[in-house]
N, C-alpha and C positions, 0 to 999 in steps of 0.2 A: 535366544528367542527369535523366532521368525514370524513375521506378520504378513498377511495378505489383506489388501484393501479392496472391498467390493462395493462399488457404487451402483445403487439401484435407481433406475429411472429411464424411461424411454426417451425423455427429452434430451438426455445426454447422448444417446445413440443417434438422435435426429439432428444433432448439432445445434440445438436451440439454446443450450447453455454450455459453459465450459466446466470441466471437472476440477474446479479449484480446490475442492475438499481434499482430493488425493494429494495434491501438492502440499497443502498445509499439514496433513497428518504425517506424510512421509518425512517432512523436515523436522517435525517435533519428535517422531520416533527415533530419527538418527541421533538426536541430542541425548537420548537416554540409552543408546546402544541396542535398539531393537531393529533388526534388519528387515527391510521390505524387499522381497524377491519378485513379487507379482502384484500388479494392479489389474482389476477386472471391472468391466462395466457391463451390466445386464439390464434388459428392459423390465417393465412391470409385468412379469409373467412368472407365475409360481413354478411351473415345470422347469423353465430355463434357470430360475434361481436355484432350485434344488440341484440341478446338474452342476452349477457353478460351486455350490457348497460341497458337494461330494468330491469334486476335484481339489478344491482349496484345502479341505480337511486332511488330505493326504500329503500336503507339502508345507503346511504352516501350523504353528502352535496357537496363533491368535488370528482370528478372522474379524476384521473391523468393517462393519456395514454402515453406509450412509444412505439415508433416504427411505421412503416407504413406511414411515411411522404415523402418517397423517390420518384424517378421518374418512377419506373417500375409499371407494371400492378397489381402486388400483393400488392403494397403499397396503401391501400384503407382506412386507418383510418379516414382521414379527410372527405372523401366522405361519409362514413357511418355515421359519427357524424353529418355532415351537413344535411343529410336526417332525422336523429333522431330528431334534434332540429328545423328543418324546416327553414334553412337559406341557402343562396346561397354561393358559393365559388367565391371569386374575387381575382384578381392578386394584390399582394402588390408590388408597384412600387420600393420601396427601396430594397426589397429582390430580385426582378428581376434584378435590376441594379447590385447588388452584384454578382449574379450568372453569368451574362454576363461578368462582369469584370474579374471573375475568369478564364473563358474560354479564354478570350483575353490574360490574363497574362501568361497562360501556353501554348498558341499557339494551342489550340484544337478547333474543330468545335462544337458548341453548338447545340444539336438536340432539336426538338420540345418538346420531353417528359421531358427535363430538366426544361422547363417553368412551368411544373406541380408543381415543388417544391416551386414556388413563390405563389401558391394559398393559401388563408387563408379564414377562415369563416368570412362572412360579419359582420362587427361591432365588431369583436374580438379585444382584446388587443394583439398586435403582440409581441412575445418574440424573441429578436434578437439572431441569431445563429452566434457567432464569431469564431466558430471552424469548421463550415461546411456550407452547402448551404440552406437546408430547414429551414425556421423559425418555431418557436413554436407559440402557440396561446392560449388564454384563453377567454372563452365566458360563459355568464350566461343565463340560460333558466329555467324559473319557479322555481327559487331558487336553482337550481343545477349548480355548476360551473364545466366546462369541460376544463381541461388543457391538451394540446397536446404537446408532447415533442419528439424529434428524438430518435431513438434507440441506435446508437453508443454511448457508455459511454463517450468518449472524447468530444462529442458534448452535450450530455444530462446533464452531471454533472455541467459544468459551467453555462449552461442556467438555470438549476433549481436553483442553488445557487444565481445567479446574477439577474435573471428575475422573476422566479416563486415565490421564497420566499418573495421578497418585495410585489408582487401581493397578496399573501396569508395574509401577515401581514396587508395589507390595508383592506382586507375583515374582519379581526378579530378586526380591530380598534387598533391593537398593533403597536407601532412604536419603540419598543426597539431595540437596537443593540444586536445581539447575537454573542458572541466571544468565541472561544474554544482554548484550549491548550492541545495538546496530549503529554503525557509523555510515553516514550518508554523504555521497560524493557527487559533485557535478563538474563538468568540464574535463573529465578524464575517462577514457574507455576502460572496459574491464581488462583487456589484454595488457594495456600499459600499466594499470594499477597492479595487476598480478605480477608483472615483471619487476616492478620497483620494490615490491615487498616479498619477493620470492624467498629470501632467506628466512623471513618470519614464517611463511607457509611451510617451508621444509622442516622446520624444527618444532612445529606446533604439536602439543600434546594436550595439556589442560592449562589454559583454554584452547579450544579449537577456533580456527579462523576460516570462515566460509564466504567467498565472494559470490555475489549474485547480481546479475545485470537485468535491468528492465530496458524497454525501448529508449528511455530518456535519461537514465541515471544508473549509478552503481552503488551497491551497498556492501559492507563487510559485517557479518554477524560474528561477534566474539561470544563464545559460550563456555562457561566454566561450571564444573560440578564440585560441590563442597558440602560440608555439614551445615553451613548457615549461608544466608544471602550475603552477609557482610564478608565472609571468607571468600565466597565466589567472586565478589567484586574486587577483593584484594588481589586475586589471581588475574583478573581482567585488566586492572589499571596499568601495570607496567607494559603490557603488550599494546594497549591503546596508546600509551605515551610514545612507544617506539614507532608505531604506525604514524602518529601525528608528526613525529620528527622527520619523517620521510615524505609524506604526501598530505600534510596537514592543510596546505593552501587550498586543497580541493574539498575539504570537509565543510559542509554547510550546516549540518545538524546531526542529531542522534535520535534513535528510537522512533517515536511517532512524528518527529519534525518533518515538515514539508518546506519547500522553498517559500511558499506564500506565508506559512505560519511564522517562519523565522523573520521575514521582512516585517510582518505585523508586530512581532515581539520587539524587534529593535526600534521600530517607529514609536510604539506605545511606551516603551521603557524610557525613551529620551524625550517624549513629547513633541516629536517632529511630525510635520505634515508633508504630504506628497501630492504631486499632480503629474499627469502623463499626457504626452501627445503621441498618438499612434497612427502610423501610415499603414505599412503592410500588415500589422497585427489587428487592426480595426477593432480595438477594444478587448482583445484576448488578455492582454497584460492586466488591465484593470479588473476584468472578470475573474482572473485567478485570485487576485487579492480580495475581491469583494466577498468571497466565500468565507473569509476569516471572521469569527466573532469579535466584535469590538473595533473592527477596522474603520468604522465610520468616523471615529475620533481622529483618524490620521489622514483619510482621503479627502482632499479638498475638491478635486474634480479632474476632468480630463476631456480631451477632444480627439475625434477621429478626423484626420486631415489627409485624405487620399489625393485630392486634386491640388496642383501647385497653386492655383489661384486661392484656394481655401487656406493653404498654408500662409499665404501672404495676407489675406484679408482677416483671418481669425487670429493668427498668432503674430502677425507683423514680421514674418520672415522676409528678409531682403530679397527681392526678385533678382537683383544682380548677383547675390551669393548663389542662388539656384542656377542661374545661367552660367556662372563661371565653374562651379564645382559639380553641379548635378544634384538631383534629389537623393540618389544613392551614394552618399558620401559622409565622411566624418564631420565635415563642416555643417551639413544639413542636420545630422543627428544632434550635434552640439547646440545648434540654434533652436531646434525643437525643444530640447531640455531646458535651455535658459529661458526661452520666451514663455513656455507653458508655466514654469515656476513663477515668473513675474506676473503672468496673467491671473493666476489663481492665488497669488500671495502665499505660496507654499515654501517650505524650507528646502525641499528637494524636488527637482524636476527630472523626468525621464522621457527620452525621445527615441522612437523606433522607426526606422526607415529601411527599405531594401527592395530586392527583387524576389518575390516569393516563388515565382515560377508559374508554369513550366517554361515560359519564354524569358529572354533577357528583358531588362527594363532600364531605360535611361542609359543604354550602352553598357550596362553591367550584367555579368552572367547570372543566370538563375541561381538562387541560394545565397547571393551576396547580401549581407545584412550589416547595418551599422546601428549601434546602440549608444546613446548619449546620456550621461548622468551629470546633473549640475546641482551644486549646493551653494548656499550663501557664502560669500567671501572665499570662493575657491574657483579655480579654472575648471571648466567642464572636462569630464573624462569621456573618451570614446573607445568603443570596442568593435572590432570587425569580426564577423563570422562568415565562414564559407560552408554553407549547408548543402546537402545533396539528397534530400528526401523529396517527397511529393509537396505540392503547393501548401496544403493545409498542415502537413507535418512540419514544414519549414516555418510556418507562421507560429505554430504552437511552440516549437523549439526556440524560436526567437524570443517569445514572451517569457519562457522559462529561463533562458540565458540572461535576459534582462533582470529577472528576479535574483539570479545567482550573483551577477555583477553588482547589483544593488546591495545584497548582503555584505559583500566584501567592502563596498564603499561605506556603508553605514558602520561596519565594525571599525574601519579605519577612523572615521569621523568620531565615533564614540571614544576611541582611544586617545584622540587628540583633545577631547574636552576635559 
């Protein structure tokens, strides 16, 4: 089965938003063995969309559309497809009731154009929208399947996963359960990770192992097909164990984990509190953590200490230490961590200092960063980074590396208790 993804929206062509929908759909189609040979983007224009459909219908079995299902005049995807396949648009009663109940719930007047969102292709399989108003739909005409999805990713993604994927599996006659586990890495590049697990990648069949790099981290998606979810996980587990035996030191979490959520989890589980002193990151480290629900039980406080006099006055850092070793040093990072822990009465203290760039600082090259972590009854640990991005990218990476090293520190501390 061959699919073509057609994204409808002039805002995509103008560069106002990124086409993340195509990336999501392509990755999920690959998991069920549906090939994507083309991705097309077209503006909000019926004539041009008709041209795109004519071309796509000659080279794909499944055409997947995103966008253009809303209530406004420029939302014309389903109207254009209805004309192409020669079927009428009819109101879906369930979708209309859902839209009406939404407006009643929020106390707003429902205008006539909102009823447009309840229109579906006559005879289509309706795909429920549990995150928005416009339903999706799937219809077949002369051997070509047309799947229409909303444009907003928070609506499209669950609809595609929960509604469109089962529909496609029914077409292919496949009824396997597809289960994935994502391993999340930090402190290792995609190339090095791939090199170290090359033997696993070369022999992969079921489950498949797919590396993916972001600007700041690397993930491995392990995906298995089986008759049940438990059976799929049983296929995944030995491969995961083999990967962990090779590069487990770099794994900080799985699936939806983030660096900050893992720190919050470890702190909360053990009842530990945290304080931070930030120089080059100027609060970015604490801001990353502050987004986690329930973190207020673990965060005692923090200080931004850019100026050397402030480091001395607010945290009691020895001026002689700064004079001897400099502010961009292991000694300064350790002192920041120890003293901020003491100042706020926390169990763990974190200190960040460095030269964010673009110029050297305190005689140290741009991108030089030191991170200090201090716990009760333990010598402080320090970590050196040599970063090579822009000033703000270096600052953000320093904050996230601090979270990564803190995860390792907390896990070790947890194991010792």
